[in-house]
N, C-alpha and C positions, 0 to 999 in steps of 0.2 A: 556560530558560523565562523570559519577561518577567513582571514582577509585574503584577497587575491594578489595584493601587491607585496612582493618580497624580493630581496636582492638576489637570492639563490633560485628563484622560480624560473622555469622555462617560459617562453612567450606563450600567452594564452590567446588562442584564435578568437577573433571577433566575427560573429556570424551575422551578416546582414539579412534583412527580411527577404525571403525567397531563396536564400543560399542554403544548401543542405548542411546538416550537422556533420562534423568529422566522424569517422568510425569509432566505436567504443574503445577499440584497442589502442587508440592514440591518446587516451587519458593520461594525466600525470601519474608517474610511478611512485613507489613507496619511499623513495629518498627525497621527494619534493615536499614543499610546505603543505600541500593540500592533495594527498593521494586520491586519485579518482576524478579530479577536476578535469573537465574536457574542453569547455568552450564558454563563451559569454555572448549574450545577444540582448537586444532591446525588446524583441517581440516574444509574446507568449500567447499563442492562439491554440484552439482545439486541434487544428491541422498540424501545428508544430508539436503538440503533445503526442499525437498519433505517430508522427515520424519518429520522435524520440523513443517512446515506449517500444515500438516495433524493432528497435535496434539495441535495447537494453540500456537506455539513457533516461535520466529523469531530471527535473528542475529542483533546485534547492537554493534559496537565497533569502536574504533579509531585506527589510525596508531600507531604501536608499542605495541598494546595490543593483547592478544590472542583473538580468536573468542568468544564473549560473547553471550549467549543465554538467551532470556527473555520471560516471560509470565506474564504480569502485571495483577493485580486484583484491581479495575475493569478494563475492557477493553473498549476502545473507539470504537464505531461502528456506521456507518451511514446506516440507513435503507433507501433504495432508495425511498420508499414511503414517507419518512419524509424529503427528500432533499428540502432545501429552495431555490426555484427559485426566487431570489430577482429581483425586477423590473429592476435594473441596469444591471444585468446579462442577463435577457431576452432581454433587449434593445440592449445590445452588440451582442448577438447571432443573433438577427434579422438584425441588421445593417451589421454585417460582412458577414452573409449568402447571402446578396445581392451584395457583393463586388466581382468582377471578380478575380479569382486566389485564393480565400479563400476556404480551404478544411478542413474537420474534418474526420479523418480516424484512423484505427488501424494498428499497426505492419508494417508500411512502412519503418521505420528506427529505430528499437529498440536500436541498439548500440549507435546511436547519442543521443537518448532521455536519456538513463541512464548516458551517459557521460556529457550531459548538466546539468542533475540534480546534478551530482557530483561536477560540477564547479560552481554551483549556490549557493552563500553564502547568508544567511539571516542576518539582523542586529543583532549584538552581537554574531554571530557564528564565531568560529575560526576553520578553516579547514573544513573537511567533514568526515562523517562516511561512505560515499560511496567510500571506498578505492579500489585500483586496485584489490585486492583479491575478494572483493564483486562484482565488475563489472564482473570479469571473471566467477564467479559462476552463476550470474543471466543471463549472456549471454548464458551459457551452458543450463540453465533452459529454456531460450527462444528457443534455438535450439531443445529442447524436446517438444515444444509447450505448455509450462506451465507458462511462463512469457511473458507479453504483454505490449504494449504501446498504449495509447490514444494520438493522435497527432493533432496539429493545424498547418496547412501550409498556407503560403501566398506568392503568386507569386513564387512558387517553393522552398521556404525556410521554414525550420522548425522553428516556432516562439514560440511554447509552447508545453508542453506535460507532461504526467505522466506515470509511469510504475507500473505494478501490477502483482500479481500472481493469477492464476485461477486453482483450483483443483476441478473437478466436478462442482457443483454449488456454490462453495465457492470462494469469491473474496477478495483479500488482497491488499489494497492500500499501496504503498511504498513511493514514492517521486515525486515531480513535479517541473517544472521550467516554466518561461515565460519571454518573452521580449516584450509582448503586454499586454495592460491593459485588465484585466479579462481573459487573455489567458489560464492560468492554470484552472480557474473556468470553462471555456468553454470546456476544455478537460475533466474535471470531469463531467460536465453536459452530455457530450456525453457518457461517461462510465455509468452514472446513467440511461440514457435513454435505453441503451441496457440491463442493469440489470433489469429494469422494464419490458421490453419485455419478458425476459427469466425467470422471476419469482425468481430472486436472492433476498434473504431476507435481506442480510446484506453485507456491504462492510467494512472489517476490517480496522480501522484507527490506531490501536495499542495504542496510548497514547493521553490523553486529551490535546488539545490546544484550545485557544480562536477562532482561525480561523476555525477549524473543527466544533466547537460548533455553530458558526454563520451560518454554512451551514446545520445544522440539526443533526449533530452527537451527540450521547449520550453515557453515560457510561453504561456498562452492567456487571453483575457479571461474573467472569471468568468461573465459572461452567456452567452458562447458555450459554455463548459463545461457550464453547467446546461442549456442548450437541447439539447446533444448527449446529456447524461445522460438527459433525459426520453425521448428517442427510444430510447436503448439499453435502458431499463428495460422496453420492450415486447417485447424479444427473449427467446427461451427461454434458460434458464441452461445452462451446460456441465456435463457429467458428468465432473468432474475426476478422480475415482478411476480412470477408464478411460483417461486421457490419459498421454502420455509425450513425450519429445523427438521432434520431426519435422524431420529434416535438410532435406528438400526444401522445406519452408516457410521455414526459416531462410536457406537459400542462394538463395532466389528473388531475382531482380534488384531486387525492391521493397525489399530490405533493404540499407542502406548498409554499406560496408566502410571 
């Protein structure tokens, strides 16, 4: 996480409780110490998260920092139709789908998924941005039916998963974990298959990483992302608890291999 104090940084707005967030377009630009940084606040509630996501804004901060709000430009987005169903992933899905006790589902244990994501460190990572305040806020959002988890179970144990936010027809990916080879990719493939079924045009990935790019995610201008988001918000939400992997959607010619 980049520090917010810097001699060359523009003034960062402090948002009091009940005060609206600034528009996404006012985030710090590419020549600043933290491109995409928009504002800081103390509060992080489910209602604040709803406000933020509906405008293309998300929280990202470390322990000991205020709540920092971001809206990067460009934005990393995965079009479900451009998801790269690599041969190795297809083979893993096929092999595990034939294994007794293997299940792909949604929302069976959201609290465990977000906590496993919080405790799953990646190489070079020190600590986690999924701090207890973040966990509490997303669990409250889950209780409202707006935060969800795509899960991989094996013999009654949660072995991989990811959590995401869904407002209308807009889907925002957050974080994932796995204890199984290709496990998090299988959870993502399950999410993608449902998005294809329901006409979801984009899964927000927030920021560019090599891993996301390898799966088909691409950068998009923030203005285009926000415009598409406003259209997606008008669509009905998905009943995630009733969804599971749809092979026919994943193997459609629309999906890259």
